[in-house]
C-alpha positions in Angstrom: 0.0 0.0 0.0 1.6 3.3 -1.0 1.8 6.2 1.5 -0.5 8.4 -0.5 -3.4 6.0 -0.3 -2.6 5.1 3.3 -2.7 8.7 4.4 -6.0 9.3 2.5 -7.6 6.2 4.0 -6.4 7.1 7.5 -7.7 10.6 7.3 -11.0 9.5 5.8 -11.5 6.8 8.4 -10.8 9.3 11.1 -13.4 11.7 9.7 -15.9 8.8 9.3 -15.4 7.6 12.9 -15.8 11.0 14.4 -18.8 11.9 12.4 -20.5 8.6 12.9 -20.0 8.8 16.7 -21.3 12.4 16.5 -24.5 11.5 14.6 -25.3 8.1 16.0 -24.1 7.9 19.5 -25.1 11.5 20.4 -28.1 12.0 18.3 -30.8 14.2 19.8 -33.5 12.3 21.6 -37.2 13.1 21.7 -37.5 12.4 25.4 -40.8 13.0 27.1 -40.9 16.0 29.4 -42.4 15.7 32.8 -45.2 18.2 33.1 -44.9 20.9 35.7 -46.5 20.2 39.0 -48.3 23.5 39.2 -52.0 23.1 38.6 -54.9 24.7 40.4 -52.8 25.0 43.6 -51.5 28.4 42.7 -51.6 29.3 46.4 -48.9 26.8 47.1 -46.6 28.2 44.4 -43.3 28.8 46.3 -42.7 32.6 46.5 -40.0 34.7 47.9 -41.3 35.8 51.3 -40.9 39.4 52.4 -38.3 38.3 55.0 -35.8 36.8 52.5 -36.3 36.4 48.8 -34.0 33.5 48.8 -35.9 31.5 51.4 -39.1 30.4 49.7 -40.1 27.9 52.4 -39.4 30.1 55.4 -42.7 31.9 55.5 -46.1 30.8 54.2 -48.5 33.6 52.9 -51.4 34.1 55.2 -53.8 33.7 52.2 -53.5 32.6 48.7 -52.1 35.1 46.3 -54.1 36.1 43.3 -53.1 34.1 40.2 -50.9 36.3 38.0 -53.0 35.6 35.0 -56.0 37.2 36.7 -54.3 40.4 37.9 -54.5 43.7 35.9 -52.1 43.8 33.0 -50.1 46.3 30.9 -49.7 45.6 27.2 -46.3 45.3 25.6 -45.9 46.4 22.0 -42.5 46.7 20.2 -41.3 45.8 16.7 -40.1 42.5 18.1 -42.3 41.7 21.1 -45.9 41.4 22.1 -47.4 40.5 25.4 -48.2 42.0 28.8 -47.0 42.7 32.3 -49.0 41.5 35.3 -49.4 44.0 38.1 -49.0 41.0 40.4 -45.3 41.2 41.3 -44.7 43.4 38.2 -44.1 40.1 36.4 -43.2 40.0 32.7 -44.9 36.7 32.2 -46.6 37.0 28.8 -44.2 37.5 26.0 -44.2 36.5 22.3 -41.6 37.0 19.6 -43.5 38.5 16.8 -40.8 37.9 14.1 -40.5 34.2 14.8 -42.9 31.3 14.1 -42.8 27.7 15.3 -42.4 26.3 11.8 -41.7 27.5 8.3 -45.5 27.6 7.6 -46.5 31.3 7.2 -49.6 30.6 9.3 -47.7 28.8 12.1 -48.0 30.1 15.7 -45.7 32.9 16.8 -43.0 31.7 19.3 -44.1 32.4 22.8 -41.2 32.8 25.3 -42.9 33.6 28.7 -46.1 32.3 30.2 -48.0 33.2 33.4 -48.5 30.9 36.4 -51.5 28.7 35.7 -50.4 27.8 32.2 -48.3 24.8 31.3 -44.6 25.7 31.3 -45.1 28.9 33.3 -42.0 31.1 33.0 -41.6 34.7 34.1 -39.3 37.5 35.4 -40.0 39.5 38.6 -38.3 42.2 40.5 -38.7 43.1 44.2 -37.1 44.0 47.5 -35.9 42.2 50.7 -36.4 43.8 54.0 -33.3 44.5 56.2 -32.7 47.0 59.0 -35.4 49.5 59.9 -38.2 48.1 57.8 -40.7 45.3 58.5 -40.6 42.2 56.4 -44.2 42.6 55.2 -43.4 46.2 54.1 -41.5 45.4 51.0 -42.8 44.3 47.6 -42.3 40.7 46.4 -43.3 38.4 43.5 -47.0 38.5 44.6 -47.4 42.2 45.5 -50.2 43.9 43.5 -48.7 47.1 42.2 -50.5 50.2 41.0 -50.0 51.7 37.6 -48.9 55.4 37.8 -48.6 56.2 34.1 -49.2 54.8 30.7 -51.3 51.8 29.7 -48.9 50.2 27.1 -45.2 49.7 27.2 -43.5 50.6 24.0 -39.9 51.7 23.1 -41.1 55.4 23.3 -43.4 55.1 26.3 -42.1 53.6 29.6 -44.5 52.7 32.4 -44.2 53.2 36.1 -45.6 51.0 38.9 -45.8 52.0 42.5 -46.6 50.4 45.9 -47.2 52.2 49.2 -46.4 50.0 52.1 -48.3 52.3 54.5 -45.3 52.6 56.8 -43.7 55.6 55.1 -42.0 54.1 52.1 -43.2 54.2 48.5 -41.6 51.7 46.1 -41.6 52.4 42.4 -40.5 50.5 39.3 -40.1 52.3 36.0 -40.0 49.8 33.2 -38.7 50.7 29.7 -37.9 48.6 26.6 -35.8 49.1 23.5 -36.8 48.1 20.0 -35.1 44.7 20.3 -35.2 42.5 23.4 -33.9 44.5 26.4 -36.1 45.7 29.3 -34.8 48.1 31.9 -36.1 48.1 35.5 -35.4 51.2 37.6 -36.3 50.1 41.1 -36.6 52.9 43.6 -37.7 53.4 47.2 -38.7 56.8 48.6 -38.4 57.1 52.4 -41.1 59.5 53.7 -40.6 58.4 57.3 -38.4 60.0 59.9 -36.2 57.0 60.3 -33.4 55.5 58.1 -34.4 52.3 56.4 -32.6 49.7 54.4 -33.7 47.2 51.8 -32.1 44.9 49.2 -33.3 44.9 45.6 -33.3 41.7 43.6 -34.5 40.2 40.2 -35.4 36.7 39.6 -36.3 34.3 36.7 -38.7 31.4 37.6 -39.3 28.5 35.3 -41.9 25.7 36.1 -40.3 22.5 34.7 -37.9 22.0 31.9 -38.9 23.4 28.4 -41.0 21.1 26.3 -38.8 21.4 23.3 -35.6 20.5 25.2 -33.1 19.1 22.6 -31.0 17.0 25.0 -28.2 17.1 22.4 -24.6 17.4 23.7 -23.6 19.9 21.0 -26.1 22.4 22.4 -26.2 23.8 25.9 -29.7 24.4 27.4 -30.2 25.5 31.0 -28.5 28.0 33.3 -25.9 30.3 31.7 -24.1 32.9 33.7 -21.1 35.2 33.4 -19.4 36.3 36.7 -16.3 38.4 36.6 -15.4 37.2 33.1 -15.9 33.5 33.8 -18.6 31.7 31.9 -20.6 28.9 33.6 -23.1 26.6 31.8 -25.2 24.2 33.9 -27.7 21.8 32.3 -31.1 21.3 33.8 -30.3 17.8 34.9 -27.2 19.1 36.8 -29.3 21.8 38.5 -31.7 19.2 39.9 -28.6 17.5 41.4 -27.6 20.5 43.5 -27.0 19.8 47.2 -29.5 21.1 49.7 -28.4 24.4 51.2 -29.2 24.4 54.9 -29.6 28.1 54.9 -32.4 28.0 52.4 -33.8 24.4 52.8 -33.7 24.0 49.1 -31.3 22.8 46.4 -29.2 25.8 45.5 -25.8 26.9 44.2 -24.8 30.5 44.8 -21.9 32.7 43.9 -21.5 35.2 46.7 -18.8 37.5 45.2 -19.4 38.8 41.7 -18.5 42.3 40.7 -19.9 42.1 37.2 -21.8 39.7 35.0 -25.3 38.3 34.3 -27.3 35.1 34.6 -30.3 33.5 33.1 -31.7 30.5 31.2 -30.9 29.7 27.6 -32.9 27.6 25.1 -31.9 26.5 21.7 -32.7 29.9 20.1 -34.2 32.0 23.0 -32.9 33.4 26.2 -33.9 35.3 29.3 -31.1 37.0 31.2 -30.8 39.2 34.3 -28.2 41.9 33.9 -27.4 43.9 37.1 -25.5 47.2 36.9 -22.1 46.1 35.6 -20.3 48.4 38.1 -22.2 47.0 41.1 -21.5 43.7 43.0 -24.3 41.2 43.1 -25.0 37.7 44.3 -25.8 35.2 41.7 -27.9 32.2 42.8 -29.4 29.2 41.0 -32.0 27.0 42.6 -34.2 24.0 42.1 -37.4 23.3 44.1 -38.0 19.6 44.0 -41.5 19.7 45.3 -42.6 22.1 42.6 -40.2 21.1 39.8 -39.3 24.7 39.7 -36.1 26.4 38.5 -35.1 29.8 39.7 -32.2 32.2 39.0 -31.6 35.2 41.1 -29.5 38.4 41.0 -29.5 40.0 44.5 -28.0 43.4 44.7 -26.3 45.2 47.7 -28.4 46.7 50.5 -29.7 50.2 49.8 -29.7 52.5 52.9 -32.2 55.3 52.6 -32.1 58.3 54.9 -35.3 60.1 56.0 -36.7 62.1 53.1 -34.3 60.5 50.5 -34.8 58.2 47.6 -32.6 55.3 46.4 -32.7 53.8 42.8 -31.2 50.6 41.4 -31.3 49.8 37.7 -31.3 46.2 36.4 -31.8 45.0 32.8 -33.7 42.0 31.5 -32.9 40.4 28.1 -35.9 38.4 26.9 -35.9 37.3 23.3 -34.1 35.7 20.4 -30.3 35.1 20.5 -29.6 37.2 17.5 -25.9 37.7 17.0 -26.1 41.3 16.0 -28.4 42.4 18.8 -26.4 40.5 21.5 -23.1 41.9 20.1 -24.5 45.4 20.2 -25.5 45.0 23.9 -21.9 43.8 24.6 -20.0 46.4 22.6 -22.3 49.4 22.9 -24.2 48.9 26.2 -21.3 47.4 28.3 -22.8 43.9 29.0 -19.5 42.1 29.7 -19.0 38.9 27.7 -22.6 38.8 26.5 -21.8 37.3 23.1 -20.7 34.2 25.0 -24.4 33.6 25.9 -24.5 32.0 22.4 -23.0 28.5 22.7 -20.0 28.6 20.5 -18.5 25.4 21.8 -14.9 24.1 22.2 -13.9 25.5 18.7 -15.1 29.0 19.6 -11.9 30.4 18.1 -13.2 29.0 14.8 -17.0 29.2 15.2 -17.0 32.9 16.2 -15.1 34.2 13.1 -16.8 31.7 10.8 -20.2 32.9 11.9 -19.2 36.6 11.8 -18.0 36.1 8.2 -21.2 34.2 7.3 -23.3 37.0 8.8 -21.6 39.8 6.8 -21.8 37.7 3.6 -25.5 37.3 4.2 -25.9 41.1 4.7 -24.3 41.6 1.3 -25.9 38.7 -0.6 -29.2 38.5 1.2 -29.5 34.7 1.1 -28.0 32.3 3.6 -27.6 29.5 1.1 -25.6 31.5 -1.4 -23.7 33.0 1.6 -22.7 29.5 2.7 -21.4 28.9 -0.9 -19.4 32.2 -0.7 -18.1 31.2 2.7 -16.9 27.9 1.3 -15.0 29.7 -1.5 -13.3 32.0 1.0 -12.3 29.2 3.4 -10.8 27.3 0.4 -8.8 30.3 -0.6 -7.5 30.7 3.0 -6.3 27.1 3.1 -5.1 27.1 -0.5 -1.4 27.4 0.4 -1.6 24.1 2.4 -3.8 22.5 -0.2 -1.4 23.6 -3.0 1.6 21.9 -1.3 -0.5 18.8 -0.7 -1.6 18.5 -4.3 1.9 19.2 -5.6 3.1 16.4 -3.4 0.4 14.1 -4.7 1.3 15.0 -8.3 5.0 14.2 -7.7 4.1 10.9 -6.0 2.0 10.1 -9.1 5.1 10.7 -11.3 7.1 8.4 -9.0 4.5 5.6 -9.4 6.5 3.7 -12.1 9.7 3.8 -9.9 7.6 2.6 -6.9 6.4 -0.4 -8.9 10.0 -1.3 -9.8 11.0 -0.9 -6.2 8.3 -3.3 -5.1 9.5 -5.9 -7.7 13.1 -5.6 -6.5 12.2 -5.7 -2.8 9.8 -8.6 -3.0 8.8 -9.7 0.5 11.6 -7.7 2.2 9.4 -5.0 3.9 12.4 -3.3 5.5 14.2 -3.0 2.1 10.9 -1.7 0.6 10.5 0.9 3.4 14.2 2.1 3.1 13.9 2.4 -0.7 10.7 4.4 -0.5 12.2 6.8 2.0 15.2 7.3 -0.2 13.0 7.8 -3.2 10.9 10.5 -1.4 14.0 12.2 -0.1 15.8 12.3 -3.5 12.6 13.8 -5.1 11.7 16.1 -2.2 8.3 14.5 -1.7 6.4 14.6 1.6 4.1 11.6 1.7 2.2 13.0 4.7 1.2 16.1 2.9 -1.5 14.3 1.0 -3.8 14.0 3.9 -3.5 17.6 5.2 -6.5 19.0 3.3 -8.7 16.3 4.6 -7.5 16.6 8.2 -7.9 20.4 8.0 -11.6 19.9 7.0 -12.4 18.2 10.3 -12.4 21.2 12.6 -13.9 23.4 9.9 -16.6 20.9 9.3 -17.5 20.6 13.0 -17.3 24.4 13.5 -19.7 25.0 10.6 -21.9 22.3 11.9 -22.0 24.1 15.3 -22.7 27.4 13.6 -25.6 26.0 11.5 -27.1 24.1 14.4 -26.8 26.7 17.1 -27.3 30.2 15.6 -30.8 31.5 15.1 -29.8 33.2 11.8 -29.9 29.8 10.1 -33.2 28.8 11.6 -35.9 28.7 8.8 -33.4 30.4 6.4 -34.4 29.5 2.8 -32.1 28.9 -0.1 -33.8 27.9 -3.4 -36.9 25.9 -4.3 -37.6 23.1 -1.9 -34.9 24.1 0.6 -36.8 26.4 2.9 -34.8 25.8 6.1 -31.0 25.4 6.0 -30.9 24.3 9.6 -33.1 21.2 8.7 -32.4 18.2 6.5 -33.2 18.2 2.9 -37.1 17.7 2.8 -37.1 16.0 -0.6 -37.1 12.2 -0.9 -36.5 9.4 -3.3 -39.7 7.8 -2.0 -41.9 10.3 -3.8 -39.4 10.9 -6.7 -38.5 14.3 -5.1 -42.0 15.6 -5.1 -43.1 14.3 -8.5 -45.5 11.7 -7.0 -48.6 13.0 -5.2 -47.8 12.1 -1.6 -45.4 13.4 1.1 -42.0 12.0 1.9 -41.2 10.1 5.1 -41.4 11.8 8.4 -38.2 13.7 9.3 -36.1 11.9 11.8 -37.6 8.5 11.0 -35.5 5.5 9.8 -37.3 5.7 6.4 -36.1 9.3 6.1 -32.5 8.2 6.6 -32.8 5.7 3.8 -35.0 7.6 1.4 -32.7 10.6 1.1 -33.1 13.8 -0.8 -31.4 15.6 -3.6 -28.6 17.3 -1.7 -27.3 14.1 -0.1 -27.3 12.4 -3.5 -25.3 15.3 -4.9 -22.9 15.0 -2.0 -22.3 11.3 -2.7 -21.7 12.0 -6.4 -19.3 14.8 -5.7 -17.3 12.6 -3.4 -17.3 9.8 -5.9 -16.0 12.1 -8.7 -13.3 13.4 -6.4 -12.1 9.9 -5.9 -11.8 9.4 -9.7 -8.9 11.9 -9.9 -6.7 8.9 -9.1 -6.8 5.3 -10.2 -8.3 2.8 -7.8 -5.7 1.2 -5.5 -4.6 -2.3 -6.3 -5.2 -3.6 -2.8 -8.6 -5.2 -2.5 -9.3 -3.8 1.0 -8.5 -0.3 -0.2 -10.7 -0.8 -3.2 -13.6 -1.8 -1.1 -13.2 1.2 1.3 -12.9 3.6 -1.6 -15.9 2.1 -3.4 -18.3 2.3 -0.4 -17.1 5.5 1.2 -19.0 8.1 -0.9 -22.3 6.2 -0.5 -21.9 5.6 3.2 -21.3 9.3 3.7 -24.2 10.1 1.4 -26.7 8.3 3.7 -25.0 9.2 6.9 -25.0 13.0 6.2 -28.5 12.9 4.6 -30.1 13.7 8.0 -27.7 16.6 8.6 -28.7 20.2 8.2 -29.1 21.2 4.5 -26.7 24.1 5.0 -24.0 21.7 6.1 -24.5 19.3 3.2 -24.5 22.3 0.8 -21.1 23.3 2.3 -19.7 19.9 1.8 -20.9 19.6 -1.8 -19.3 23.0 -2.6 -16.1 22.0 -0.8 -15.9 18.8 -2.8 -16.4 20.6 -6.1 -13.8 23.2 -5.4 -11.4 20.6 -4.1 -11.8 18.6 -7.3 -11.2 21.7 -9.4 -8.1 22.8 -7.4 -6.6 19.3 -7.3 -7.2 18.7 -11.1 -5.7 22.1 -12.1 -2.6 21.8 -9.7 -1.8 18.3 -10.7 -2.1 19.1 -14.4 0.2 22.1 -13.9 2.9 19.8 -12.4 2.9 17.3 -15.2 0.4 14.8 -13.8 -2.6 14.1 -16.0 -5.6 12.8 -14.0 -7.7 10.6 -16.3 -11.1 11.0 -14.6 -13.2 9.3 -17.3 -10.6 6.6 -17.7 -10.7 5.9 -14.0 -14.5 5.8 -14.0 -14.5 3.3 -16.9 -11.9 1.2 -15.2 -14.0 1.0 -12.0 -17.1 0.1 -13.9 -15.2 -2.7 -15.8 -13.8 -3.9 -12.4 -17.3 -4.1 -11.0 -18.6 -5.9 -14.1 -15.8 -8.5 -13.8 -16.5 -9.0 -10.1 -20.2 -9.5 -10.9 -19.3 -12.1 -13.5 -17.0 -13.9 -11.1 -19.8 -13.9 -8.5 -22.3 -15.3 -10.9 -19.8 -17.9 -12.1 -19.5 -19.2 -8.5 
């Protein structure tokens, strides 16, 4: 076996093994989600008592709080959001993303991010105060306090609203809520002390989620759950790991806290959506994550320093809430222009972040210019191939030289016979005399592995690829090719197999077939190896990849097809320029003759 073929086989097998492990062993599972335990027992919903917002079991309310869904509401209307704020706790618990739908169908339901208590999958944000010195525990607003509306009836980017609550003991609490034209809310919490005594209270913000999300992917390539940045350190915790927290004796609940954080943020991230509490980046805060086993309830808290308010004075604390789609441009703007430290890392870039970040940035800017993600992926492929061209050039030149040495290699094999050591020494001398690096042949293939995985991550994780169309039948580049051999790619009057089914893997679409053909043609730049084992591997490899990658995102398959075509063109041109003359059609005919001969032998047996 010559080194050129050995290197190619080793690199290809490595790619195959890694991708197969990726797609088979770690495929996303459609696991059933346990429903939330909240039902009609809204009164038992664990709330943060006035004494301590981080001790939900310390005090039971004297009477059942009014369900948030029934409290008066304030409408939210922005270019990106629609919903309402409940005056119970000032909760943002009804929020839909108007620019996103559940499926590619134009009549599909709009994505709904937050839901009030009483609905399945309740999920909301709330802001309040904890009592400390000089103020009674019942005299601070919490998650169930019924606020009054001071001004405005609809929250828009140009019209903030103000909520107030008079505790009857000389303090008036106010919350001014504003929102921008994307996904950022700002809560300015203030307390005015009209009494003759100095009082102190601690502001906080919390996110509360009843049960895990129904559309949880459970796919290792994607993080879903708690995400927080504290003092420049990113922490990601899956929901399953949150439920395994040890019981904190101070709170009698499962909790994990970070007591010292001078800057950062925390929240819950889904595949494409996120809610995040962002305290003032110049003020220390305590970050805490909890799980209440009896209610299957997840809670994230940002608790700010104590505010001491002199008689006749007012103290104000500002906290922001991101609630929306993980759009790269919006999140990048909040980080660069609004000072949210490390906010771009809320998108799960993975281990290859040093590749995924620049690859997506380039893809994003290409899409701005071109206006279509499919064509942008093709343009990205061309740019990536240009970047790695110097390595590819050396590799293809080495392959061309090795092809020229083929006759001498055959003579060497005849002289060496069964003496493997003599054969090896002769080959090394031949390579050295002709300045050939046999290992260079596998560099382009090995280089494709991290690029492939990085692009896979980008296409799978980023919302910009979600429901992004290309041409014709490809209406979602983040999903597999919807066409199928089963209905002759739409010519027959019935639908193809259900996506994700075994039949869908077998009855592949147009793009996977083009992928297999492109790999097969690329092989034909060189004659088939003489070794029967190599012949078998090379013969089956394109078609195995064709079926294996058929269930991958269309954008990724499109990239691989374009990469194969460009590689074929580059290799053909470079080898021709160095004297090698690849006989593509001759190699195809030879392989067909070989198969016909093998078939005849099989029939003869």
